[in-house]
N, C-alpha and C positions, 0 to 999 in steps of 0.2 A: 432739469436733469433728464437725461435720456434713459429710457427703460431698456433693460437687457432682454433680448428674446431668448426664451428657454425652448429648446427643441422638444417636441412631443415625444413621449416614450412609447406611444402607440396604445392600441387597445389591450385590455386585460385578456390574457389567454384563457381558453376554456379549460376545464379540469382535465380533459383528455390530452390537450396540447401540453399542458403543464406536466402531466405524468410522463409523456413521451420525452420531454426534455431532461427529466431526472436520470433516466437510465439506471444502471446498477449503482446503488449506494455502497461505497467501499466500507469494508469492515473496520471497526475502530482498531487502532494499533495500541498495544499495551507493552511497555518494556519488560523484559525479563532480567532479573538480576541474580546472577550466580557466579561463583568463582571456579576457575579451572586451573590445573597446573599449567605453567607457562609453556612447557614443551607441547602439550596438547593444543593449547590456544594457537600457537604458531603453526602447527601442522594443519589444524582446521582451517585457519585463514589462508594458508598457502594452497591447500586443496581447492578451496572455493575460487581462489584466484586462477589456478590452473584450469579449472572447469569453466571459467568465465561467468560465474554466478555469484550472487550476493551471499553473505553469511546467513541471512534469514532464509533464503531459498535452500541452501544446503541443510540447515537445521530442519526445515519442513520436509524435505525429501528424505532425510535420514529418519525422521520420526515416522513418516508414512511407510517406509520400507521396514522399519522395526515392527510396526503394528501388524503388517502382513505376515511377518515371520513367526509371530508368537501365537 
């Protein structure tokens, strides 16, 4: 029976090399669950679409803007 050749994975990286590979670890994502009137939901989604941003980005920007105003 022929032996299969497994390619070497290379040397184990140093701690510094491994740290540089990680970069920024993204923040965990947690879903929010709340209900909105249908008309507001539609307007919110349309505005995000018109601006070319995601609903999440619109919510984040709205929240940051509100925080600055109070």
